[in-house]
C-alpha positions as CSV (number, residue, x, y, z in Angstrom):
1,M,-6.2,-0.2,-8.4
2,D,-5.2,-0.1,-12.0
3,T,-2.1,-1.8,-13.3
4,T,-0.1,1.5,-13.1
5,A,-0.8,1.7,-9.4
6,R,0.1,-2.0,-8.9
7,A,3.4,-1.4,-10.7
8,E,4.2,1.5,-8.6
9,L,2.9,0.2,-5.1
10,N,4.0,2.7,-2.6
11,M,2.5,4.8,0.2
12,G,1.9,7.8,-2.2
13,T,0.2,5.8,-4.7
14,I,-2.0,4.1,-2.1
15,V,-3.0,7.4,-0.6
16,R,-3.7,8.9,-3.9
17,H,-5.9,5.8,-5.0
18,C,-7.8,5.5,-1.5
19,C,-8.0,9.2,-0.5
20,E,-7.7,11.1,-3.8
21,V,-5.0,13.1,-2.2
22,K,-1.4,13.7,-3.5
23,A,0.9,12.9,-0.6
24,D,3.7,15.3,0.1
25,K,7.0,13.4,-0.3
26,R,9.5,16.1,-0.2
27,Y,11.1,15.0,3.1
28,Q,10.8,11.3,2.3
29,L,14.6,11.0,1.9
30,A,15.5,13.4,4.7
31,D,17.9,12.4,7.5
32,W,15.4,11.6,10.3
33,R,18.2,11.0,12.7
34,L,18.9,14.7,13.0
35,R,17.5,16.4,16.1
36,P,15.6,18.6,16.7
37,L,13.4,18.0,13.7
38,T,12.5,21.1,11.8
39,D,8.8,22.4,12.0
40,E,8.5,21.4,8.3
41,M,9.7,17.8,9.1
42,V,7.2,17.4,12.0
43,G,4.5,18.8,9.6
44,Y,5.6,16.3,7.0
45,A,5.5,13.5,9.4
46,R,2.1,14.4,10.7
47,G,0.7,14.7,7.1
48,D,2.4,11.4,6.1
49,T,0.5,9.5,8.7
50,H,-2.7,11.4,8.5
51,H,-4.5,9.0,6.2
52,L,-3.1,5.8,7.4
53,L,-6.1,4.5,9.4
54,Y,-8.5,5.3,6.5
55,V,-6.3,3.5,4.1
56,Y,-5.9,0.6,6.4
57,D,-9.7,0.3,6.7
58,R,-10.3,0.7,2.9
59,L,-7.5,-2.1,2.2
60,K,-9.1,-4.4,4.8
61,Q,-12.5,-4.0,3.1
62,Q,-11.1,-4.7,-0.3
63,L,-9.4,-7.8,0.9
64,A,-12.4,-9.0,2.7
65,A,-14.5,-8.4,-0.4
66,G,-12.5,-10.9,-2.4
67,S,-9.3,-9.2,-3.6
68,A,-7.4,-11.6,-1.4
69,A,-8.8,-14.7,-3.2
70,S,-8.0,-13.1,-6.5
71,M,-4.4,-12.1,-5.4
72,A,-4.1,-15.7,-4.0
73,R,-5.1,-17.2,-7.4
74,D,-2.6,-14.9,-9.2
75,N,0.1,-16.0,-6.8
76,V,-0.7,-19.7,-7.2
77,T,-0.7,-19.4,-11.0
78,K,2.8,-17.9,-10.9
79,A,4.1,-20.4,-8.5
80,G,3.7,-23.3,-10.9
81,P,1.8,-26.5,-11.5
82,N,2.7,-28.3,-8.2
83,T,1.3,-25.5,-6.2
84,R,-1.9,-25.2,-8.4
85,S,-2.5,-28.9,-7.8
86,I,-2.5,-28.5,-4.0
87,F,-5.0,-25.7,-4.2
88,S,-7.2,-27.1,-6.8
89,S,-8.4,-30.0,-4.5
90,T,-9.9,-27.6,-2.1
């Protein structure tokens, strides 16, 4: 993901990055407590979850490929010198 995607990390951005699909977010802020749900809301919910397993698999592969190590190094660097010394011995 580029720096723009990281700065704006949300489901829409992740789906756009992994699946090259622009997620429909028009019902994102709808009151989902109301029943019965409209047909449009049901369709939105179905579409909103359609790509989740694929996104999960893609992110899991990226983490396994070394992104996790890179993210951990970045977090340790931000955490300060005491944390860095703990991790530098391994």
